[in-house]
Every structure is written in structure tokens, then in C-alpha cells.
C-alpha positions in Angstrom: -1.2 -42.2 35.0 -2.8 -45.2 32.5 -1.3 -48.5 31.7 0.8 -48.1 28.7 -1.3 -51.0 27.1 -4.1 -48.2 27.4 -2.4 -45.8 25.5 -1.8 -47.4 22.5 -3.8 -45.6 20.6 -1.1 -42.6 20.3 0.7 -45.0 18.2 -1.7 -44.5 15.5 -0.8 -40.8 15.4 1.7 -39.7 12.9 3.9 -37.0 15.1 6.0 -34.8 12.7 10.2 -35.2 12.5 10.0 -32.8 15.7 7.4 -35.4 17.6 4.7 -32.9 17.2 1.4 -32.6 15.4 -0.7 -29.5 14.9 -3.8 -29.4 17.2 -7.2 -27.5 16.2 -9.1 -26.3 18.9 -12.9 -25.6 18.0 -15.8 -24.3 19.9 -18.2 -27.5 20.4 -21.5 -25.0 20.6 -20.8 -23.0 17.8 -18.1 -25.1 15.6 -16.0 -21.7 15.2 -12.3 -22.5 15.1 -10.6 -20.6 18.2 -6.9 -21.6 17.7 -4.3 -23.8 16.2 -1.6 -25.1 18.3 1.1 -27.9 18.7 1.2 -31.0 20.8 3.6 -33.6 21.1 2.8 -37.1 22.6 2.9 -36.1 26.4 0.8 -33.0 25.9 -1.8 -35.1 24.0 -1.6 -37.3 26.6 -2.3 -35.1 29.6 -5.0 -33.7 27.1 -6.7 -36.7 27.1 -6.2 -37.7 30.6 -7.2 -34.2 32.0 -10.2 -33.5 29.4 -8.2 -30.0 29.5 -6.3 -28.4 26.5 -2.6 -29.3 27.0 -0.3 -27.9 24.2 3.4 -27.8 23.9 5.3 -24.5 23.1 8.0 -24.9 20.2 9.2 -21.4 21.8 9.9 -22.8 25.1 10.2 -26.3 24.5 7.7 -27.0 27.3 4.3 -28.1 27.9 1.7 -25.7 28.2 -1.6 -25.8 29.5 -3.8 -23.5 28.1 -5.1 -20.9 30.8 -2.0 -21.3 32.9 -1.3 -17.4 32.7 -4.6 -16.1 31.9 -7.0 -18.7 33.4 -9.3 -19.0 30.2 -8.6 -23.0 30.3 -10.2 -25.3 27.8 -12.7 -28.1 28.7 -12.1 -30.7 26.2 -15.3 -33.1 25.3 -14.0 -34.8 21.8 -10.6 -35.4 20.6 -10.5 -36.4 16.7 -7.9 -37.6 14.3 -7.8 -36.8 10.9 -8.0 -39.4 7.8 -4.1 -39.3 7.6 -3.3 -39.6 11.1 -1.6 -36.0 11.5 -3.9 -33.4 12.3 -5.7 -33.3 15.8 -9.1 -31.5 15.9 -10.5 -30.7 19.8 -14.0 -29.9 20.5 -13.8 -27.7 23.4 -15.4 -25.0 26.0 -13.5 -22.1 26.1 -13.2 -21.1 29.6 -13.8 -17.1 29.8 -14.9 -16.8 26.2 -11.4 -15.8 25.1 -8.9 -18.0 23.5 -6.5 -15.6 21.9 -3.8 -14.0 23.6 -4.8 -10.4 22.0 -7.9 -10.8 24.0 -10.2 -12.0 21.4 -12.5 -15.0 21.4 -10.9 -16.5 18.5 -7.0 -16.4 16.8 -8.8 -15.9 13.4 -10.2 -12.6 13.9 -8.9 -10.7 10.4 -10.8 -11.9 6.7 -9.6 -11.1 3.6 -11.2 -8.4 1.4 -10.6 -6.8 -1.8 -8.6 -4.1 0.6 -6.4 -6.4 2.3 -6.9 -8.3 5.8 -9.4 -6.7 8.1 -10.1 -7.1 11.7 -13.8 -8.4 12.2 -13.8 -9.5 15.9 -13.6 -7.0 19.0 -11.3 -7.3 21.8 -13.2 -8.4 24.5 -10.5 -7.7 27.2 -7.6 -6.3 27.2 -4.2 -8.8 27.4 -2.8 -6.3 30.1 -6.0 -7.1 32.2 -5.3 -10.6 31.6 -1.7 -11.2 31.8 -0.5 -8.4 33.8 3.0 -7.6 33.7 3.5 -10.8 31.6 1.6 -9.8 28.5 4.4 -9.0 26.6 6.1 -11.9 27.8 3.3 -14.4 27.4 2.5 -12.9 24.0 6.1 -13.3 22.6 7.0 -16.8 24.3 3.4 -19.0 23.6 2.2 -17.4 20.2 3.6 -15.1 17.5 3.0 -11.6 19.1 0.7 -8.8 17.4 2.2 -7.7 14.3 2.9 -4.3 13.1 0.8 -4.9 10.1 -2.4 -5.4 12.5 -1.9 -1.9 14.1 -2.0 -0.5 10.7 -5.1 -2.4 9.9 -6.7 -0.8 13.2 -6.1 2.9 11.5 -7.5 1.6 8.0 -10.3 -0.1 9.2 -11.1 3.5 11.3 -10.8 5.3 8.3 -13.0 3.1 6.3 -16.0 3.5 9.3 -15.7 7.0 9.2 -16.2 6.8 5.6 -19.4 4.7 5.8 -20.6 6.8 8.2 -20.3 10.3 6.8 -24.0 10.0 4.7 -26.3 8.1 7.5 -28.6 10.0 9.6 -26.5 12.5 11.9 -29.0 11.5 14.8 -27.6 8.0 14.6 -24.2 8.6 14.3 -21.7 11.0 16.3 -19.3 11.0 13.2 -22.1 11.5 11.0 -23.2 14.6 13.3 -19.4 16.1 12.6 -19.9 15.8 9.1 -23.6 17.4 8.7 -22.6 20.3 10.9 -19.7 20.4 8.3 -15.7 21.3 8.4 -15.6 24.1 10.8 -17.2 21.9 13.5 -14.8 19.1 12.8 -11.6 21.7 13.0 -13.0 22.9 16.2 -12.9 19.4 17.8 -9.5 18.6 16.4 -8.3 21.9 18.0 -10.0 20.9 21.5 -8.7 17.3 21.6 -5.0 18.8 20.7 -5.7 20.9 24.1 -6.5 18.7 26.2 -3.8 16.0 24.8 -1.4 19.2 25.8 -2.6 19.4 29.1 -2.6 15.9 29.5 1.1 15.5 28.5 2.0 18.6 30.8 0.2 16.6 33.7 1.6 12.8 33.0 4.5 10.9 34.6 6.2 7.9 33.6 4.2 6.2 35.9 1.2 7.4 34.9 0.4 7.8 31.4 -3.6 6.6 31.1 -4.5 10.2 30.8 -2.3 10.9 27.8 -2.9 8.0 26.0 -6.9 8.7 26.3 -6.6 12.1 24.8 -4.1 11.0 22.0 -6.6 8.3 20.9 -9.5 11.1 20.9 -6.9 13.3 19.2 -5.9 10.7 16.4 -9.5 9.7 16.1 -10.7 13.1 15.2 -8.2 13.7 13.0 -9.2 11.0 11.0 -12.9 12.5 10.9 -11.0 15.5 9.5 -9.2 13.7 6.9 -12.2 12.0 5.7 -13.9 15.2 5.0 -11.7 15.3 2.1 -11.5 11.5 1.5 -7.7 11.1 2.6 -7.2 7.5 4.1 -5.3 6.9 7.0 -2.5 5.2 4.6 -2.0 8.4 3.1 -0.3 9.8 6.1 1.6 6.7 6.7 2.8 6.6 3.4 4.2 10.1 3.7 5.9 9.2 7.1 7.6 6.0 5.6 8.6 8.7 2.4 10.5 10.6 5.1 12.5 7.6 6.9 15.5 7.9 4.5 15.5 11.9 5.2 16.8 13.8 8.3 14.2 16.1 9.7 16.3 19.4 8.9 16.8 18.3 5.2 12.5 17.3 5.3 12.0 20.7 6.8 14.4 22.6 4.3 12.8 21.0 1.1 9.5 22.7 2.2 11.1 26.0 2.6 12.9 25.5 -1.4 9.0 24.4 -2.5 
């Protein structure tokens, strides 16, 4: 540890009422913002001494060495302080190329469009492959967990991609080739994937559901292609499911019979 006199630079920092300051981690080579976290006096001092990103977890009220669970540590090349003295910017190299707990390069992977927030960055690595059995614990203890809205964004984005590929060259896109072959071919694929999902469910166990997950994903995908044939977005199905929340299954079925 350095002598106290050599750490007087910390006195120029305006920590908030909780003794914290926001820290922005920026890729030194690309300039991209990778994440924002919090630091207290101790974590900032350790970051400066080790030249590694060390933060403070507000949920756990403890120091958090970035990469302690994932192995994706941050080499810190430069530490900057803004004009008001209340924001830190770290120029870093992100080891492993993944800063976000969702397995993406950056925590800032959503862009605002006229249709709302859209995910524009792919997952580089499955969080479970990074954190193992502690994936959920890590996500909820250090950073806000993936929201339901993000999950819905994936469906909305898939619906948009399907629509975009309807009129492209059938030789360049599987989706376009299905649309080119017509509704009967699309329905055939939906039926085929539904059958494979049933078989996967018959063979699944609580300890092994990977095939079931894979086949269900295929089924959902082809159902979205089918909906796209009629320009029906996935959100329309979600809206219908939402409408049924206040209805019992028996009442909903009875209403169909009356209609």
C-alpha cells in the first residue's frame, strides 16, 4: 500500500452521500463504452494500484474485482476524472472481449428506434458457460438481471428480421426460401417442428432438457415465419396472451364456443 501522502489525489474526488462515484469503463482501442459501475474510495485506490478494474457492489455492499467470477478481467491503462470531479472514466482492455453479464461485449447493447428499444449486439458467450451454476446469482448480485422487456425484444426483433427477408433472393436466405415456396411449405415445416418437439418432450427428463429447448426454439421460429406470411407480428400473440390473464382457461374456452 502506498503512503497516505501519495494518495492525496483521492481528496479531489467528489464521492456522493454514500461514498460512491460512477465509473465508466471505455475500450481504449475502439472508444466504445462497455459498462458503468460504482466505486468507493478503496476500490478506486485498488484500481489505481493494481491497474485492474475493481468496483463496489451496492447490492452486496462489498468490493467487486471485475472478472472474479467470469475470468473477464479489465486491464486499466488510464484513469480520468471529469470537470466536476464526480465521474470517473477508465480506459481499459477488456480481457475475454465480454464486459456484460449477458455474455455481450458491452452492457449498452440496445438502441432506441421508432419501434422502441432493439437489441443490436449478439451474445458472444452463454452466461451459463461463463458463470456456471452461479449465473443467476452473479447477475442479480452485481448487476441488474436481464429484464422481461429484453426477452420480448428478442421476439419483436425476430419478427422484424423475418419480414425483412420475405422479399430477398431465396438462394441467400432460408426464410426467403420458405416464403418463396409458399404457405403450404411453411405449414409443413411448422408441423414437422411440432412433431419433433413432442418427441423431444417424450424423451426429456428434468436433468436433460437440452433437446426439448432446441426443438421448441425451432418450432417458435417457424411459427413466427408462419405469422409473417400474414404480416402478424409476435407482439399480437403476446397481446392476446396478456388479455387472457384475467380469464380462467375454462371461461376463455367457453367464450370461444359461444362465438
